[in-house]
N, C-alpha and C positions, 0 to 999 in steps of 0.2 A: 708523069703528066698531072697537071692539077685538075681535079675533078670537081671542085667546088668553085663557082664563079666569085670573082673579087668585085662583082657589082653591088650596088647598093639598093637592090631591089627587095631585099628581105627585111624591112623594118618592123619591128614590133613596136607600134605606137598607138595604144589604146588610151585616149585622154581620160585622165581621171580627176582634173579640175576644170573648172570653166574658165579661168583666167589666170594671168601670171601671179605669182606669190608676192607677198608685200615686199616693198623696196628694200627693207632691212636685211631680207634674205637673198637679195639678187646678186650674188657673187658667183664666180666659176666654182669655188671650192664648195659652196652651198648646193650649187646645181648638180654637181658630181655625186653628191650624197642623196640625191632624191631618186624615187623609184621611177622607172620608166612610164612615159606618159604625163608626168607632172609638167605643168606650163611654167616655164622660168623666163626670166629675162636676165642676160649676161652681157657683160661689157669688157672688151679687151682689145688688144693690138693683133692685127693679122700677122701670124707668125708662119703660115703656109699659104701661098696664094692660090685663088681659085683655079681650079683644073690641074694643078700640079700632079695630083694622083689620079688623073685620067688614066685609062677609061673606068677605073673604079667608080668615081662619080665627079662632079663639078664643084665639090665642096672646098672648104678652106678650114684653118684652124686659128683660133685666138689665144692669146695668153695674157695673164696679167700676174705680174710678179713671177712666183715660182708654180702657178697653178694654170693648166690650159685645158682647152676642149676642142674637139672637132665640131664643125658646123656642116651638117649633112644637107647642103643647099641644093634645092632644086627649083628656087625661084628665078633664075636666069640672070643673077647679076654677076659682076665681076669685081673681086676685092684684091687689092695689091698689098705686098709686104709694107708694114708700117701704117696703114690705115687703121684708126680707131673706130670700132663699130659696137652698136648695141643691137642685140639679137634677143627676139622673142620666140618661143617655140617649146616643142615637147621633148623632154629627155628621151632619147632613143638610142639603141644599140644597132649599129650596121650589122650585116652578114658576118662581118669580120670581127665582131665583138669590140669594135671601137666605141666607147661611150662618147656620145655627142647630143647636139641639139638638131632636131628637124624644124627649121624655122618657119614661121608665117610672117615674119617682119624682120627686115634688116634695115638699119639706119647708119650712115657714116657720121661720127660725131667729130672727127679731127684726125690728127696724124701724131705720131710717137714713135721714136727709135724702137725697132725690134729687140724685144728682150734678148739679152745674151744666152747662148746655149750653156747647159749646165754640164760641166765635165763629169763623166761617169764611168766606171769600170763597165766592160762588156757584160760581166756576169751579174751586173746590178740593174741593167735595164729591165723593168717589169711594172706591175701594177702601180708602184709608188711613183714610177717617172711617166706614166702614161699621160699623154697630152700636151707634154712640154717639149721645148727643143733641147736636145742633148748632144753631147760632143764625145765620141769614143776615139780611142786610138789602139791600134793592135795589128795583127797579122791576118792576112786573108789566108783561110785555111782549106779553101777548096777551089774549084774553078767556077767561073761565073756561068750560072744556068739561064738559059733563054726560057722564059716563060710566056712565049707568044706574044699576043697582043697586050699583055699586062705590062711586061717589062723584064727586069732581070734581078736575080738574087744570088748572093753569095754569103759567106759567114766569115765573121772577124772574132779573133780571140786575143785578148791582152795577157792571158794566164788566169783569168778568173772566171772564165767560162765563155763559150762562143755565143754570139748573138747574130741572128738574121739581119742582113741588109738588104732591104727590097727597093729596087729603083723602078719607080712607076715610069711607063712610056711617056706620060704627060710632062715629065721635067725636062724632056729633051736631052738628058745627060748621056754622054758618050762613056760606055763602060769597056770599049774594046781594049784600052790600055790596062786594064786590071787583070792582074795574074796570081796564081797560087803562090804564096810566099811573100807577096808585097806588103811593106809596112805603110799603113793607111791611117789618116785622120779624117773621120767623117762626122758631119753635123747633120742632124735630121730630127723629124718628129718621133716621139717615142710613141709607138702604136702597138696594135694587136691584130693577129690574123688567126682566126679560128682557135687553136690551141697553143700558139706561141707568140712571144713578143718580137717585135721588130724596131729597127731604125730606118726611117724613110727619108733620104735626102730630097731637097726641095729644089735646088738650082746646081748647075755644074760646079760652082766653087765649093759646094758642100763636101765634095771628095777631093782630098788632096793626098798624094803620095809622099812619103817621106823618105 
């Protein structure tokens, strides 16, 4: 049974600057390299819609090219796949150690096709892929575990090492048809929870049986 909440209540967000950094440095890649508490402005396309990872939080993720970041949004807005947004806020880690931005301002600047997921071996999902959309294919190596109000988890291995797939309740994804030994292809956010990395599907079409 999970003893640590998946909630986003435990931010470490002590501000160390008075305002956003210069425009020249305001990229997602630049923001990911800054210490927690640094105020940044990032721009990207919504790759995970608001609330998909509820009840963890009501946040969303953005991506620009091959770099992405989670937005730990508590401002009450709702952002859909493909919206282009500009976010200002402090670099912060959630309790699950997902690096992101705790926003003070979010503005929609347009729309753009969602960046395609990067095909990746299950054993290569890790720090280098955190924050972007990835696509894995492999065999389900255990039974689906019901994690109560948070969702469901199982593990997939393509021979390079197993990876946790966590399906949050907020996605509305039905996992009842997934069984040990199934060959699956899964698209999702490359994230982290405490001491391990995960792939987090966003919508029902993110999980396909092969």
